[in-house]
C-alpha positions in Angstrom: 104.3 129.5 -76.3 105.5 126.2 -75.7 108.1 124.7 -78.0 107.7 121.6 -79.6 111.0 120.3 -77.9 109.4 121.8 -74.4 106.5 120.0 -74.5 108.4 116.4 -75.1 110.9 117.3 -72.4 107.5 118.1 -70.1 105.2 115.3 -71.4 108.3 112.5 -70.2 109.1 113.7 -67.5 105.9 114.4 -65.3 105.0 110.5 -65.4 108.5 109.0 -65.4 109.3 109.6 -62.1 109.1 106.2 -59.3 107.2 107.1 -56.4 108.9 106.7 -53.2 107.0 105.0 -50.2 105.8 107.9 -48.0 107.1 105.8 -44.8 110.6 106.4 -45.6 112.6 109.9 -44.9 114.0 112.2 -46.8 117.2 114.1 -47.9 115.4 117.3 -48.4 111.8 119.1 -47.9 111.0 121.1 -50.1 107.4 123.4 -49.6 105.1 123.3 -52.2 105.0 126.8 -53.6 101.7 128.9 -52.4 100.2 128.5 -55.9 99.7 125.0 -54.8 98.5 125.5 -51.6 95.6 127.7 -52.9 94.9 125.0 -55.5 91.8 123.6 -55.1 89.1 120.8 -57.0 86.7 122.7 -59.4 83.5 122.1 -58.2 81.8 120.7 -61.2 84.3 118.5 -60.5 83.8 117.9 -57.0 80.2 117.5 -57.6 80.9 114.4 -59.9 83.6 112.7 -57.2 80.8 113.1 -54.2 77.9 111.6 -57.0 80.4 108.6 -57.0 81.1 108.4 -53.2 84.4 109.6 -53.9 86.3 111.9 -51.2 88.1 114.4 -53.2 91.7 115.9 -52.0 91.0 119.9 -51.3 95.0 120.3 -52.0 97.5 119.5 -54.3 99.6 117.5 -52.8 103.5 118.2 -52.6 106.5 116.1 -55.1 107.8 113.5 -53.5 112.0 114.3 -52.4 114.9 111.6 -53.2 116.5 110.7 -50.2 119.9 109.3 -50.3 118.9 105.9 -48.2 121.8 104.0 -46.0 123.7 101.1 -46.8 122.1 98.5 -48.2 121.8 95.5 -46.1 122.4 92.6 -48.3 122.1 88.5 -47.3 125.4 86.6 -46.4 127.3 84.4 -48.5 126.0 80.8 -47.9 129.7 79.9 -47.9 131.9 82.0 -45.6 134.2 84.4 -48.0 136.3 86.9 -47.5 134.6 90.3 -45.4 135.1 93.2 -47.5 137.2 96.4 -47.0 135.3 99.1 -44.6 138.4 101.6 -44.9 137.4 102.1 -48.7 137.5 106.1 -49.0 136.1 107.7 -52.3 135.8 111.0 -53.0 132.6 112.4 -51.8 129.4 114.8 -53.3 129.9 118.1 -51.9 126.9 119.5 -50.3 124.6 121.0 -53.2 123.1 123.8 -50.5 119.5 124.0 -50.5 117.4 124.2 -53.6 116.5 127.9 -53.7 120.1 128.6 -54.8 120.8 125.7 -57.0 124.6 124.8 -57.6 125.7 123.8 -60.9 126.5 120.2 -61.8 129.6 121.1 -63.5 130.9 121.8 -60.0 129.4 119.7 -57.9 130.9 116.5 -60.3 134.2 118.4 -62.0 132.6 118.3 -65.3 133.7 120.6 -68.1 131.4 121.3 -71.8 132.3 119.2 -74.5 131.2 120.9 -77.9 130.1 118.5 -80.9 129.0 119.2 -84.4 125.3 118.6 -83.1 125.6 120.2 -79.8 127.3 120.2 -76.2 127.1 118.3 -73.3 128.8 117.3 -69.8 131.6 115.9 -69.7 133.6 114.2 -67.0 137.6 112.3 -67.2 139.1 110.3 -64.4 142.0 108.6 -64.1 143.1 106.0 -61.8 146.5 104.6 -61.6 146.8 100.7 -62.3 148.3 100.1 -58.7 144.8 101.6 -57.4 143.4 99.0 -55.5 139.8 98.9 -55.7 137.8 96.8 -52.4 141.3 93.7 -52.1 141.7 93.6 -56.0 144.2 95.8 -57.7 143.9 97.2 -60.4 146.9 96.0 -62.7 145.8 92.5 -62.0 143.5 92.6 -64.8 146.5 92.7 -67.5 147.8 89.4 -66.4 144.6 87.3 -66.6 142.9 87.2 -69.9 138.8 86.1 -69.7 138.2 83.7 -72.5 134.6 84.5 -74.4 132.1 82.3 -75.0 131.2 81.4 -78.9 128.1 84.0 -78.9 130.4 86.5 -77.3 133.1 86.7 -80.1 131.3 88.5 -82.8 132.6 88.8 -86.1 136.3 89.1 -85.4 135.7 85.9 -84.0 138.3 86.1 -81.2 138.1 83.8 -78.2 139.4 86.0 -75.2 139.7 89.2 -74.1 142.7 91.6 -72.4 142.1 93.8 -70.1 143.7 96.6 -72.1 141.6 95.3 -75.5 138.1 96.4 -74.1 135.5 99.8 -73.2 133.8 98.8 -69.7 130.5 100.5 -70.6 127.9 101.4 -68.0 124.5 104.0 -68.1 122.0 105.0 -66.3 118.5 105.2 -68.1 115.7 107.3 -67.7 113.7 104.0 -66.9 115.0 100.6 -65.7 112.1 98.7 -68.1 114.3 99.8 -71.9 111.9 100.3 -75.1 112.1 103.3 -77.7 111.2 106.3 -75.2 113.5 105.4 -72.6 116.9 107.4 -72.9 120.7 106.4 -71.4 121.8 110.4 -69.8 124.4 109.4 -68.2 126.9 106.8 -70.2 130.3 105.7 -67.9 132.8 104.2 -70.3 136.5 103.5 -69.0 139.7 101.8 -70.8 143.3 101.0 -69.8 145.2 103.5 -71.3 149.1 103.0 -70.4 149.2 103.0 -66.6 146.0 104.3 -66.2 142.3 103.2 -66.1 140.4 106.1 -67.9 136.9 106.8 -66.9 134.7 108.7 -68.6 131.4 110.5 -67.9 128.8 111.4 -70.8 126.0 113.5 -69.1 122.7 114.7 -71.5 121.0 117.5 -69.5 118.1 117.8 -71.3 116.6 115.9 -74.3 118.3 118.0 -77.1 122.1 117.0 -76.0 121.0 113.4 -76.9 123.4 113.3 -80.4 126.0 115.5 -79.2 126.4 112.4 -76.0 126.2 109.7 -78.9 128.1 111.4 -81.2 131.3 112.2 -78.8 130.9 108.5 -77.6 130.7 106.5 -80.8 133.6 108.5 -81.8 135.7 108.1 -78.3 135.2 103.7 -78.3 135.5 103.5 -82.1 134.8 99.4 -82.2 136.8 98.4 -79.8 135.2 95.0 -78.0 132.7 95.6 -74.5 133.0 95.0 -71.2 129.2 95.7 -69.3 127.5 93.8 -66.5 124.2 92.9 -68.0 125.0 95.1 -70.9 124.4 92.8 -73.3 120.8 92.7 -72.8 120.0 96.3 -71.3 122.9 98.6 -71.5 124.1 98.2 -75.5 120.8 97.6 -76.9 119.8 100.6 -75.6 122.5 102.4 -77.1 122.2 100.5 -80.0 118.6 101.7 -80.5 119.2 105.5 -79.4 121.8 105.6 -82.1 118.9 104.4 -84.8 117.1 106.6 -83.5 118.6 109.5 -84.2 120.5 108.2 -87.0 119.6 111.2 -89.4 121.4 113.1 -87.3 124.7 111.4 -86.2 124.8 108.0 -88.8 124.5 104.9 -87.5 127.2 105.3 -84.6 128.3 102.6 -83.1 125.7 99.7 -83.8 128.6 97.7 -85.8 128.9 94.0 -84.4 131.6 93.7 -81.8 133.2 90.7 -79.1 131.7 91.6 -76.0 132.0 90.6 -72.9 128.8 90.1 -70.3 130.2 89.7 -66.6 126.9 88.9 -65.1 126.3 85.0 -66.8 129.3 84.6 -65.5 129.4 85.5 -62.1 126.5 83.4 -61.6 127.9 80.5 -62.4 131.3 81.1 -61.0 129.2 81.8 -57.3 125.7 80.0 -58.1 125.8 78.3 -55.2 128.4 80.4 -52.6 125.9 84.1 -53.0 122.1 84.7 -52.4 122.1 87.5 -55.3 124.8 88.1 -57.9 123.9 91.7 -58.1 126.7 93.9 -58.5 126.8 95.7 -55.3 126.9 91.4 -54.1 129.3 91.1 -55.7 131.0 94.3 -54.8 130.5 93.2 -51.1 131.4 89.6 -51.4 133.8 89.1 -54.3 135.8 92.6 -54.6 135.4 93.3 -50.6 134.3 96.6 -51.7 131.8 98.4 -49.5 130.2 101.5 -50.6 128.6 103.0 -47.9 125.6 105.2 -48.6 125.1 105.2 -52.1 121.8 106.0 -54.9 120.6 103.0 -55.8 119.9 102.3 -59.3 116.1 102.4 -58.7 116.0 106.2 -58.0 118.3 107.1 -60.4 116.0 107.4 -63.3 114.0 109.8 -61.1 116.4 112.0 -59.7 117.6 112.9 -63.2 113.6 113.7 -63.9 113.6 115.9 -61.1 116.9 117.8 -62.3 114.9 118.0 -65.9 112.3 120.0 -63.6 114.2 121.9 -61.3 117.4 122.7 -62.4 118.6 121.4 -59.2 121.9 118.8 -58.7 122.2 117.7 -55.6 120.8 114.3 -55.9 121.9 113.4 -59.3 125.4 114.0 -58.5 125.5 111.1 -56.5 124.6 109.3 -59.6 128.1 109.9 -61.4 129.8 108.7 -58.2 126.8 105.6 -58.9 128.1 104.9 -62.2 131.9 105.7 -61.2 131.7 102.6 -58.8 130.2 100.4 -61.7 132.5 101.1 -64.4 136.3 100.6 -61.8 134.0 97.5 -60.4 133.9 95.9 -63.8 137.5 96.1 -63.9 138.1 94.4 -60.9 135.5 91.8 -61.4 136.9 90.9 -65.2 140.3 90.1 -62.8 139.1 88.7 -60.2 136.9 86.3 -63.0 140.4 85.7 -65.4 141.9 84.2 -62.3 139.9 81.7 -61.3 139.4 80.8 -65.0 143.4 80.3 -65.6 143.7 78.3 -62.5 139.8 76.7 -61.4 142.2 74.1 -59.1 143.0 77.0 -57.1 141.0 79.6 -57.7 137.9 78.4 -56.2 137.6 79.9 -52.5 134.0 77.4 -51.7 134.3 74.1 -52.8 130.1 74.2 -53.6 130.8 76.7 -56.6 133.4 74.5 -58.3 130.4 72.9 -60.1 129.2 76.2 -61.8 133.1 76.9 -62.4 133.4 73.7 -64.0 130.0 74.5 -66.1 131.4 77.5 -67.1 134.9 76.2 -68.6 132.7 73.8 -70.4 130.5 76.5 -71.6 134.6 78.1 -73.1 135.2 74.5 -74.2 137.9 73.9 -71.7 137.5 70.3 -70.7 140.8 70.1 -69.3 140.7 73.0 -66.3 136.8 71.6 -65.6 137.9 68.3 -64.6 141.2 69.4 -62.9 138.8 71.9 -60.9 136.2 69.4 -60.2 138.4 66.7 -58.8 140.6 69.8 -56.9 137.3 70.0 -54.8 136.6 66.4 -54.3 140.2 65.8 -52.8 139.4 68.4 -49.8 135.3 69.4 -50.1 133.2 67.9 -47.7 130.8 64.8 -47.7 127.8 67.3 -48.3 129.8 69.0 -51.1 131.7 66.4 -52.9 128.2 64.6 -54.5 127.6 67.5 -56.9 131.7 67.3 -58.0 131.7 63.4 -58.3 127.9 63.7 -60.3 129.0 66.1 -63.1 132.6 64.0 -62.4 131.3 61.3 -64.0 129.0 62.8 -66.7 132.5 64.3 -67.8 134.6 61.2 -67.6 131.8 58.6 -69.5 132.1 61.3 -71.9 135.4 61.1 -72.4 135.3 57.4 -73.1 137.1 56.5 -69.1 134.3 54.0 -67.9 135.8 53.4 -64.5 136.9 56.3 -63.5 133.0 57.3 -64.3 131.9 54.1 -62.6 134.0 54.8 -59.1 132.5 58.9 -59.1 128.5 57.3 -59.9 128.5 55.0 -57.1 130.2 57.2 -54.5 127.2 59.5 -55.3 124.8 56.3 -54.9 126.0 55.4 -51.6 125.7 58.8 -50.4 123.0 59.2 -47.2 120.0 59.6 -49.8 118.9 57.6 -52.4 119.4 59.3 -55.6 117.6 57.2 -58.6 120.0 59.0 -61.3 123.2 57.4 -59.9 121.6 53.9 -59.5 120.6 54.1 -63.4 124.3 55.3 -64.2 126.5 52.6 -62.5 123.7 50.0 -64.1 124.2 51.7 -67.7 127.7 51.3 -67.4 127.8 47.5 -66.3 125.4 46.6 -68.8 126.4 48.6 -72.4 129.9 49.5 -71.3 131.4 47.0 -69.4 128.9 44.2 -70.2 128.6 43.2 -66.5 124.8 42.3 -66.6 125.1 40.5 -63.5 126.7 43.5 -61.8 123.7 45.7 -63.6 121.0 43.4 -62.5 122.3 44.2 -59.0 122.5 47.9 -59.4 118.8 47.6 -61.2 116.9 45.7 -58.7 118.4 47.6 -55.1 117.3 50.7 -56.7 113.6 48.6 -57.4 113.8 48.4 -53.5 114.2 52.2 -53.1 111.4 53.1 -55.1 107.3 52.9 -55.5 105.4 50.1 -57.1 103.7 51.3 -59.6 105.3 54.9 -60.3 107.0 55.6 -63.6 111.0 55.4 -62.7 110.0 52.3 -60.7 108.4 50.9 -64.3 111.4 52.2 -66.3 114.1 50.7 -63.7 111.9 47.7 -63.9 112.1 46.9 -68.0 115.2 46.9 -67.5 115.6 44.8 -64.8 113.7 42.3 -67.8 116.0 43.5 -70.5 119.3 42.8 -68.6 117.9 39.5 -67.3 117.3 38.3 -70.9 121.0 39.5 -71.5 122.1 37.4 -68.7 120.6 34.4 -69.5 121.6 34.0 -73.2 125.4 34.8 -72.1 
């Protein structure tokens, strides 16, 4: 008789594997069983389908198998960044052999069984010397560049920055990418700096009943340390928190206590807002860290690989998820080092001038206006005419906020004198002349010049016309 745990596993696994496109090449072909080959549709069901005008298949289709795709083609950056390192040498997952002779997953990934009061699970620990080079980044560089935290990232302790030795770098591989209470994190990677090494631990549950043991060990290892993740504030950590709450009858509250949490994805979106078309971790690895993964099991295939493992016990595909997760965690430490270096010295750390606006906005989010201005001013000195306008635009706002009217006027005039008409620049110049410098004649000249570029009757035209009337009145009274 089927047990309750087996029934839950069967229901959850049968409907969760995402089908692959039939035209894609397969890693391994597995012939359907003889029982499936002989399976036919019930005659009564066939009669009903014929009455509806539907064609019924005579055999049950074999399950779709996983494949390891070739290297993903990533869009090139809009501006020149350094090329990736092509000689990256990672430990490859050995051949698992045919499916009819399954090899133990523990042997493939170098895992051992770890026992807790709530059961056991597979556990992997690897250590990297901080002298290890990940792409173009030496891991030890992360120790030299703390990363500042935004207000919402600081947690109850109120720390304003993270040193690389403080947090746990965490990443999960889950049974689905949409989240929800039915989604579980079957593989969790957690890494932290320990002396002169970066320790990476991976927690893997071979079946649903091992979840409590995995969560208990993870909570025991990371304690209340701050976190660094990539998109973890909105996905990974809420998912783990949900699973701890779902298992609270067995293991208690787990790691649900509030803590500082740095999510590197929003920072990356700011820092490389103009340079990169995508801000996925794979894109950042290639163009920022300088890392080539080569053939990799993409994240969207990992849930299917796990459900296939549950059904067959064959670890040949899911073993590649361990490698994928391992690179993710180490890449976060490398990205932490790069982000910290840019934020510490933004004037010289930004490679493309077009990214200086995003960098300055991130520094403003971190309440660091002096470095934001230094970053923009360094770009103004060296950027070409195409890239310099957005730099001067933001500098104009910052100078006006700081009460530096003449400097703000200089920046806005440069923007206004560009090749294309810029209504905001004309408006800002007119405002500065009218309200701050009290030069009504100059304010009127810039307002009337803007009206020459606008279409009469439009909303913007009426706003400038109203300003012109008001300035004329002030000029007459003065």
